[in-house]
N, C-alpha and C positions, 0 to 999 in steps of 0.2 A: 228220748235224750234231750237234752237241754237244747232249747230253741234257735240259743244264739250258735253251739257249733253248729247243729242243721244247717243252720242259713251259712255259714262258713265253708260246711262244705259242699254246699250247691254253687258257691258263688264260686269255688276254687276248680270244682270241674267244669266249669262256664267258662273259665280261662285259660284249662289246657283247650279246650275246642278251639278257641277264638287262634289259641296260639301253634293247634294242630302241624298247620303243612310245613310251620317252620323245623319244627319235631320235625318231622320225617325227612326233610334238606339237610340235615346237620349228623344222620343218624346214622354212624360207620363203624360202630362197634356194638354187638362186636364183631357183624359183616353188616355191609353195605347194602342192607337193605329196605334201609327207608320208610322206617313202617311204625318206629317210634309214635307220630302221632296218632295215629289210626288205631295201634293199641291201647294206647293209654283212654281214648275218646271210649273207646268200646267197655273198657276193662271198668272205668269208674262212672258211669251213666248209671249205676243201679243207688250213688250215691245221691242221685238227682230226686226219687220219691222213696226215703225209706222204710223201711217199715217198722212198726212201731218195736217189734222183738229184731234186736239186733240182728241174733244169731241169723236171724232171715236172710237181713240185709247185709251180714256175712258169705253165706252161703251161695247169694245171688253174685255177691262178688268175684264169687270163686268160681260160678258156670260161666262168668261174661268175663273170667281173664284173660285176654291175649296175649305172645309175645313175652319174653322173659321183662318186659317192663311194667306192664300188667299185672304179671302175675307176684313180680316182687312188689308193689305197691299195693297190689292187692293185701299181702300178708304181712304190711306194715300196718294197713287199715283196721286188719281184726284186731290188731291193738289196739290201735289211736276211738276207735268205735268204741272200746270197754269204758269209756269214759263220762261217767252221767253229768259232772258238771265242771264247769273250764278249773274246779281247785285241783283234781288230780288229771289233769290230762300233762301235766309233765310225765309222771307215771304210764300215762298208758302211751305215750306216745317211747318211750322206755321200752314197755310189753314188746311195741308195734317195730321197732328199731331192731329188737332180739331175736325178735320172730323171721324178718326177715333176712339177716344174714345167715340165721339157721334152716333157711328153706332153701336156699342155695346150693349145690351140690358141691362145687370148687369158685366158693365167693372171691371175686378180686375187689381192693379199693379204685376208687378212680369211678365210682358209678353212683347213683341214687344214694348211695347204701353210706356213701360218704356226707348228705347233705341230711337224711337219719340219723346219723351221729352229730353232727354239727347241729342238730334241733335240738336232741336230747342235752345236751353240753350251756345250752345258751337258755332252754324253755326253763329253766329254774329259776332265772335271774329276776321273774319279770312274774307279777301278781294282771291274771288279766279280769278279775271280776273289776281290777278298776275301771271308770272310764272312762274313756277318749286317751289311752296311754301310746307314749310315744314308744313305737318300739322300730324303731329305726338300725339299731342293734341288733333287732334280732333277724332283721333280711340280709344286717352290710352282714352276716353274721355265715346267715348261708347261703349269699352269695361268694363268698371265699370260698364256700365248698367246690361251689363250681366251677370256676375257676382254677381249681386246683385239680383239675380232671384228670387234663392231660399230663402234670406229672406223672403221673400214676400210669397211664394206659399209653405207649409209644404209636401206638394207631392213631390216637385222637392227637397229639405232636406233629403227627405227620398230617393231618388231611387239617390243621390248622383251627381245630371246633372244640367245645365243650361237648362233652357229654350228652348227649339226646333224653337219654330216661333223667338226669340230674336235673339238668334245665326244665321238664319238663314238671319235676316235684316240686322247683324251685318256683313255679311259675303256682302248682296248685295251690303247698303250703301260702307262700304270698297273699293270693285271694284269700285264703282259710284266716291267717295271722291279722289282716288289716282288718276284714269283716269282726272277727272278735275284739278286736282293741277302734272299730268306730271309723274305722278308716279308709271303707271301703271304696269312696275317692281319691285317694294318692298316691296310684299307680304309678313309676316310671317304666319309663316304654323298655322291653327287654331290647331293644333292640340299640339303646344308650347305656346300660347297664354290661352288655358284656360284647362293646362295637370290637370290632374285627375276630371276636370268637365267631359267629354266626355262620360264614361262606366259607364252604371246603375247598382245600388250595386246589387250582387245578393242576399240579405237581402228582395229586393223591391217586394213586393206582389202586384199585380194584383189585385184586387175582377173582374171576370165576369164581365160584363153588359149588356143588351140586348138591339136592340133599332137600329135607324138605324141616319146617317150621311147624312143630305140632303140640296141639293144645289136647289136653281128652280129660277128663272125669272119670274113674272109676272108683265102685263099690269096695270100702276098705273090709277085710276079712279080720277073723280072729288074729292073722300071724300079719297084724298091718308092717312092724318091722323089718318084717323080711322083705316084705312085697314093695316096701321103698328101696329097698338096697339092689333086687332084683330092675326094677325099673330106671333106677341109676345106670346104672349098664346099659343100655338101650342108643345112648348119645351120648352130646352131646353139651354143653352149657342145660343139665338138667336142672329143674326146679320141681320140688317135691311141696305140696302140702296138706298135712293132715285135717279133716276136719269132721267132725261126729263121727257118717260113717262112710266116708268120702275120702280119695287121695286125687288131689288136683296136678296133677303134670303138666309141664312142658319137658320138649327137649328140641333138642335139632339131627335126626341123623338122615341115612343115607338112603335109603331103601325103605319110603313108607309102606308099602303092601307088607313085606318079612318083618317092619317094626312090627304093622299092628296085629300081626299073624301070632307074631311073638307073643306081645302082651296079653292078648284072646287065652293064649294059653294057659293062664294063672290067673285071670282077673276080666271080672265084667266089668265090660266098657260100658258107661251111659251116654260120654260127648263123646266125638270127636273130631277138631278141625285142621285143617292143616292148611299150607301155604310155598308154592315152591319156590326156595328160596333162588334157582339158577336164577327165574324171571324178572322174581324181585332185584334184583342186583343188576339185572340190566335195565330193568326200567329206573335203576339211579342213575345209573348213568347215564340217559338220556333223559332225565329231566330239568338239566340248565337252560332254560329257556328265557332267553332276554328279549324285550320287546318293548318302545316304547312308551306304549302306557300299558298299564297290567289290567286287565281283562276281572274283574266280579261279577255275579252272577249268584242267584239261587236255584239250590237241587231239585227249586219244583219244575225249574225248564229243561229234563229229560239228561241234563248234561252227567254220567257216571264220574265218579269217584276217582275212576283210570284215565276217563276223558281231562278229567283235569288235573290231573298229574300231571300228560306228555306235554300238554298244551299250555301250563302254566299259568292255570287259571283258577281263582277263590270261590269256593262251594259257601255261601249261607244254607246249611242244612236245617228242615224243620223234624218234626218228631214223630214217629211211629209208636203207636203204645198198643199193645195185644196182648191181655192178659198181665200178667209180672212185667214181660220183654216191653222196653221201651229204650230203642235207637233211636243215631238220628237216620234217617231216610237212608241216605249213600251207604247205609252200616247195614239196615237191615234186610235179614237177607231173601228175594222175593218169593221164591220157592212156597218160604214158611208163611210169607201174607197170605198167598191166593191161596193154598191151601189152607188156614184159619178162617180164611172167606168165605170157601165153597162151602164150608161144615157149618157157618153161620154163626161166627165166632165174635164177638164184641173188637171192632181194631178201629182207631182213632187218629186224630195227627193235632198236634200242637205247633205252634211256633217256637220256637228259641227265644228267650227271657229279651226285656231289651239292655239289662246289662249287660249281657251275650252276644246281642248285637256289636251296640254300642264296640266290643270290643274287639270281633272282627273290623271294624270300622278302623279304629284306632290302629290294629293289626300292621293291614296292608297300608298307611298314609303313615306307620314308622319304614316300611319294608320298600315302598317303591315311591318315587317322581310325581306319577299321575297315573287316576285310577279310574275306568271307567265302571259305572256299579250298573248293569242290564239286568233293572228292577223286576221282578216279577209284578204284576198285573197288580194297579191299587184297590182294583173291587175285587181282588181275591182274600190281599192279607195288607196288614197296615207297614210292608216293609216303607214304603219310597217314602210315607209320612216321617219314621220313626229317622231314617238315614237322613233326610233334609231336615231336620230337626236337628240330630246332632252334628249336622256339619252346619248348620248357622253358627253354632258358638267354641266348633273345635276342628275350622277348617279356613283360617281368616288366607289364607296362601289360594281360594281356592282348583287346588290340587286333585281334587277328589266330585268328577259328573256323575250326576244321578240322571239315570232316564229310566220315568216310569213308562216300561214294554209296555204295555195294557194287557199280557199274554202269558200265558202260562206253558205247563206242558211240550208240547211240540214242535209250538209255534215260539216260543220262549231258546227254546234247547238249539231251532234252528237259524234264529238269529244271531245267536251267540256265536255258533259254530260258524257260519258267514262272517261274521264281525270278524272273529282270530281268524280265520284263512284271508280276507284283505289288510288285514294290524299284518301279517307278516310277511307281506311285498311293499309296507313304508313304513317312512321313519317321520313322519306328520302327524301327531297325535290327536291335532284336531279334523284333522279330516275323514279320521277313526271313527271319531264324536257325529262330523257329518253322515259316515257311510252308514253306522247304524242308527242315526232315524228316517234314514232312507229305509232299512232293511224293515224296521215295524210299521214303517208305511204300506210294504207291498208284502208282506207273509201271510200268510193264511192258512189256517186249520182247521181239521173237518175227522173229528171223533166218535168212534163209529161204538156206540156201546151194544154189550151182547146181552143184559139184563137190566130193570129199571130198579131194579127191590133196591141195589146201592144209592144209589140219588137220593130215594126215600128215603132211605137210613140216614143218607147224614143231612136231610131235609131241605135236600135240592128240590125233591116232587112228591106230591103228598101222598101217601101209602095205598089206598085206592085207586089212585089211576096206576102208580106201578104196580099194580093188581093183578089191573085188569088190561094194562101195557103188554104186564108178562103175558095172561092165558091167551089172547090174542096173538102173544109173538111177536108184536112188534118190535123193533131194533130203533132206534130214535140215532139220529147223526145232531150231534149240535158242534157247536163254530167259540169258541173264548174269542168274546171280543174286551173293549174296555166297558162295556155296562154289562158284562158277568158275560157265563154260556147262551149261548142263543138256542134254541131248536131253530135246524134248520130246515129237514126233513125225516121221513119217517119209512124204512127198510122193511123186509119178510123176512131177509134171510141172508145169508152169508155172500152170495151169489150176486143179488142187487148192492150189498156193500160195496162191492167191490164195481159194479156198474155206473156205482154214485159215485165214484170218487174221482174215477176213468171221463167223468159228464163235466167233473169242477177242475179239472185237469183241463179237458174241452175248452170250456170255455174262457181259461188267462193263458192259452199256449198253443202254440206248434208244434209240429211231430220235432221240427229244428231249434226250438229257444232251446237256449242256455236256461239250467234250474239246477236249484238244488231243494233236494226231496230229501225229509227226513217219516220214514213210515216206523212208528212205535207197536209195542207189543206188550202185553199183558206174561198172560202163561198161555200164551199161541204163540210164539217165537216161531215152531219151526211153519206154523199156518200161513203167519204173514209173511215167510220169507220165501216157500214154496208156492205160494197161490197171489199173494197180492204183488210183492217184489217181481214177481216174472211175469206177472202180465201189466204191469208199468210199464218193467224194460224193453215188452213187447212190443210197447207203442210209441216209447220215447226212447230208442237206444241212446238219445244224447244225456239223457239224465244223469247226473251225480250224486247216486242214492245212496243214503246213511241209513243202516238197520238199528235202530235202538230201545232199550227199554223203555217203557213209560215210566214218570217220576213215579214213584210211589205215592206221594198226597194225592195224583192224580188217581191212580189207582184204587187207594182204598176209597176215595167218591165215585170211584167208574166203571169196577170192581173188576173182577177175572172175566176171559175173553174181549175186552174191552181193546179196540186196534186204534192207529190214528196216523192219520197222512196232514204236516207241515211243509208246506212248498213257497222256496222264494223266487220269484219269475227273474229271467233277466242278470242270471247269476252268474 
């Protein structure tokens, strides 16, 4: 693949990641389930590390694709990826556009299909081989296509927003096209371009719907056309994409189990994922959280994507890679991660690119008056320095406050949860910042490792030490601090881990002390809930205890079987 095309694709995906929360917030079509941003992030992530064999990349896109938006976008990209060079991009875009339209059982205008049509119309006028070409007319043409979506779909007009999928592809294509033109530093804020069209009207009413949003992959037999026809009868919002020996299918169905049973009666299902539409619609209705200052933090702090959405927090993801699979950590299935680690498969973590992080900062600055970024400790990542360098140039009004929390995993998560609770009771942003600094000083965390081998694999412990430690069944206890993770004790078994945790609480608390405790689990939720949590509740009946999954970046470095206790006294 042409290097410039590959660079542009990556830039487009990174822009999607930075604006995904906004896409979720305006996602009202076909139903208000608020998942377009998530689906596009998940679906397009294979473009970050494309295979030399483009057919493999296309196949990975299909297996990753989620929701209407993700599947239609993946089908469009299957055409765009046929471009060997910028010379044939217009023809490749046309092929992708045609494939996207044909993939949908009942296509309607007013969606990302309009954006694909607009792209094909305008690309013929430009020669992307010329360096530093002015492509403002191309971008303006795509913008008009997005603005037109409410004219086609009454639901969008009632909500007062543009189509979320169309906006998502505009954001992606603007990144892609500006990169090709050598102008990747000249983005207008999305909030300015589509001002007045990015907030769902308070009068908009979404009727509750039941059923499931389903994505599946089936093996295609000799009668693919017959299978496609039969699959199309199992629900609505149907997208069917044939590729080599598989069919990728998306649909909405009322009864998940009956639908799966029916499809399995004539197809070999090799992958199945589903979302409960009723729950998603309910969350969408509750997601409008307004505060005097907006909280942003790193997903390394054990705040889930669901938590962030409910609380109105922006999360900055790191990435988890296992084999060919690379996803934002909040979208990587934990059970798959820990299963792979127990099998001895290689799993690694990586930071988002500096460009993606910059786009996140710009996104929140464009959407909120004041922002507090509770940043993962600078000893663990370079996020604090990246944010401060960007702020120096791009935040002349000092609206973004960045705090190096010196924390990660549960300690960072507990600080964020405490700040958010304090924030819900005040309209004074400066007092929130001061409370956050106090929480950073007072919050403690103790991480209980099951095996040392994972720290060794990550280079945080010598392999001989890990071998002899595991041989002697030593279970170290570490505490993340400003200077890094420090070993604070060694125990022999799970019972001793609980006794160690209780001893640390005893030193810092009385039984009547107000305290916020976060207990985190890896692949041992039931044990942490039934043994650790109940024992702490017995000793500290007034404690406010939160049970959370440990962040997957921490999980990768600490391994399955790990659990953690973080607490903030006098809360």
